[in-house]
N, C-alpha and C positions, 0 to 999 in steps of 0.2 A: 505494498499499501505506499503510495508517494505522500511527500508532506501536504501538499494542497489538499488532497482526502482526509489524511488526519487531521489539518484545521482547521476544518468544514464540519467534521464530526463534532469538532470541541464549538466550534460558534455554534451550531446546533443543539446544543448541549446533550447530545447522544452519550457521549459519553462517560456521563454521570450514570448511565445506567448498562453504558456497553463497556466496562475495561476492555483496551487492546492493548499489545505490543508490537516494538517495531523493532528492525535489527539495524546495528549502527556500529560503526569501527573507531574506537578509543585507545589510542597508546599504541596503534598495529593490531589489535585484538576485536574480534568480532563480539557483540554483547547484544544479549535481548533487552530491551528496555521497556517496563511497563509504562503504559500512558493512563493517566485516570483526568479528571478535567482540570485540577490545579497541579500535577507534578509529571514530570518526564520531559517535559517539552525540552528544558534547555539541554538535553543529550542527545537532543537530533542533530545539534552541532556543536563539534567540539570548540569552543572556545579559549581552550587552552593546550594547543595541542604542543608548546612546548615542555608541557609539565612530565609527558614519559621520558623525555630526555634529561631532566633536572633531576628526575626520582634517580632513574637508570646512573648516573653519575654521582648519586647525595647518599643512595641508601646504603650502599656495600659498607660505609665510612661511618653508620651509625645504626648499629644492629638493635633490634628491640621492637616492640610495639610501636605503631604509629596511630597516632592520634589526631581525631578533627575534631575543633570547637564546636563547628554550629552546622553540622552535615543536613543535607537537603537533597538535593538531586543525585548525590552519588558520584559527580562527576572526578572528585578528587579520590574518591575509592578505585573507582574505574582504573583510573592511570596509575595507584599504586598496586594494583592486582594485574594490572599487565608487563609489570617488571618484577615484581615478585607475589607468585601465587601464593607462597606459603608465609609470606608476613602475615603476622596478627595484626589487625587493626580493628581500633577500637572508636566508634561513632559517637557523637552525642546529639542527639536530636529531639528538641522538646517538643517540634511540631507535629500534631498526631497525624496529618497526612502523610507527612515527611516520613515519619517511623515508620508506617505501612508502607509506603512506597521503596524505602530502604532495604525493609525486609524480603519484599517482592522482588526487588533486583540481587540481594543476594542468594536468595532460592532460585530464582529462573536461572541463574549462573553458574550455580552449583557450588559456591565461593564456600571457601575453608576459611575457618579462623576470623568471622567477624562478629564481632559484640557491640550489639547496638544501644545506648542506655538512653530513656527517657526521660532526660532532664538536659539542662543548658548550663555550660562552664561558666564560672563566674566568679566572684572574691570569695564567697561564702555559700555553706549549704544551708537552706533554706527556699522561698519561693519570690517570684517577682514576676511582673505582667512582660508576657511578650507582645511586641507591636508587629502584627501580621499584615502584611500587603500584598494586595491583589493586583495587579494589573493585565492588560490585554497582551496575550501573546507570549507568555510565560511562565514560569513557576511562581508559585508565592514566595513570599522573600519575607524576612523576619528580622528583628533587633529588639534588643533590651532598652534600646536610646528612642524613647519618642521623638525627638528632633529632626530622624533622620526619616523622610517621607519617600527618599528614591523615586520621586516624580511620578507616584501614583497616588490617586486621591482616596481610593478605597481601602479603607483596614479596620480592623478589629484589633481590641487588647485580650489575651487571653493568660489566665495566670498559669506559670510552668513553674516546676522542680528547677531547684538551682542546685549546683555542689561546685566545690573547688576542686582542681585537678590532684592537689595535695591530700584531701579528705580522702578524695576516690582512688587515688593509686599508690601513695605510698606505705599507708598500711599493709595493700598488698606486696609491694616490693619488700618491704624492711622483713616481713614473714616468709619471703618466699615463693608466694603463690604467683607473681608474675615478675617478669624482668622488667627494668626501668625503660620508659618509653625512651625509644631513638629518635623519632621526629614528631613534633605536635604542630598542626597544620591550626593557625589561629583567623577563623573567618568570622568575625565578630558582628561586622556592619558595624562600627561605632563604638562596641563597647570590648576594644583590644585591652584597655588598661585594666576592666575588670576582669578579664581572664588571667591575665597576667599575673595581676593582684593574688590570686587564688593558687598559682604554680610557684611559688618562690623554693619551696621544698623540694621540688622537682628541679628546678634549674640549678639548684646548688647541689643536689645528691649527684645527678645523672647528667647534667649538662646536653641537654638534647638540641639538635636542631630544630629550630623554627622556621617556619614557612608561614609568611602572613600576607594575606592579601587585606590590601587596606581599602576602604571605600575612597573613592576621588572627593577631594576637597577644593572646591572653587572659592573664587576671591567674594563671590557675592552671598554665599552661605552663612549660617548663623556660627559667629564666633566660637560657638564651643564645638563645634566638630574640628577645629583645627585643633583646640586646647586640648580635646579627648587625644588627637595621636600624640600632641607632646606628651601629655602623661606616660600613656606607654613608651615612646620615646626614653624617656627618664627610668622609668623602670626595667627597662633594656639593659641600659647605661651602669642602672646600679647594680646589676649582677655580669656587668663586664662581659656584654654580648654588643657585637656590633653588627651593624646593619651593612648587606649585600643586595644591590638591586641585580634583579635577574634582568638582562638583556635580551630579548629574543627579538626587535626590531631591526635585527640586522644579523648576518651570520658571520664568523661563527657563533654559536652561543656563550653568553659571557656573565659573569659576575664583575659589578662595578661598585665599590666600597662607596659608602656614603659619609662624608666628612660634616659632621653640622646636623642639624634638625632637617627633616625631610621637607618642611614648609607646604606650601600649595602644592597639591598633584591633580590638574584637571584631568589627564589622560588616563583614562580607566586602563589602557595597557601596559602603562608603566607603574603601577602600584601593587606588584609583587615583588617581596624583598626573602630573601632568607636573613636570619638574624642567628649567630655562631657565637659560643665563647671565643673569647679574645685567642684561647690558648690554641684555638683550632683554626682558626683563619686562614693560616697560611695551608694548611692542609686543603682544608675544602678550595679555597680559591686554586692551588694545583689540579683540582679534578676538571677544571672549566678552561 
């Protein structure tokens, strides 16, 4: 079934009654993609084709589970599994629709070692309103920060469980029930500082590689957007982490050290960074 037919089914609301699936190639592998009215659509087009190559170079240097802070479509999961099918992956998915979608995605593709947690990573365990935005022609998106509208007029706030990565993981690591995380993807849509504040123990103990997908920050946006980004940068610096921008706009793929604050970044294509402890910066740079 082609994309035009799938979009027509979505516009006519038929996918509310008739869930479908499509086949797509992501990371050099073929995958079955489940589609519902609100989920799966961003997987029809790979908007980060460079990620498999980044992971192919980085994952061997950082053994241990891969963690994702706000999993929704499963894009990052597919890239990880395309590179290392046996790598353990822990996804934090607070949105009920995304939780169901990710379970179907992992099941349809017979993925092993995928653990999905129905909670949002934050600075502490508890609860918080999650602001869910719905836009035409895309998956639902969500954030803990209500000022981030993402250009979508329709949204609702739903209460979700929050956990800190320290509380959820470090006790298991200490007692040998799981290895320390090797890579953490922070995709929090404005709440990056809250995720980082809840993983200081992980950063000190295992020094994982971080892959951070910042939301674009424009000059005309509310000042708290830039302030939130700066707060996250300060937390990284406090743990002696350095930022490396992934440059995929030209070949070969490369990493560019960021000296000083990131500042305004209106180009979504330049918002993906790796963050690595200073003691391992030269090692990861040499892989690129």
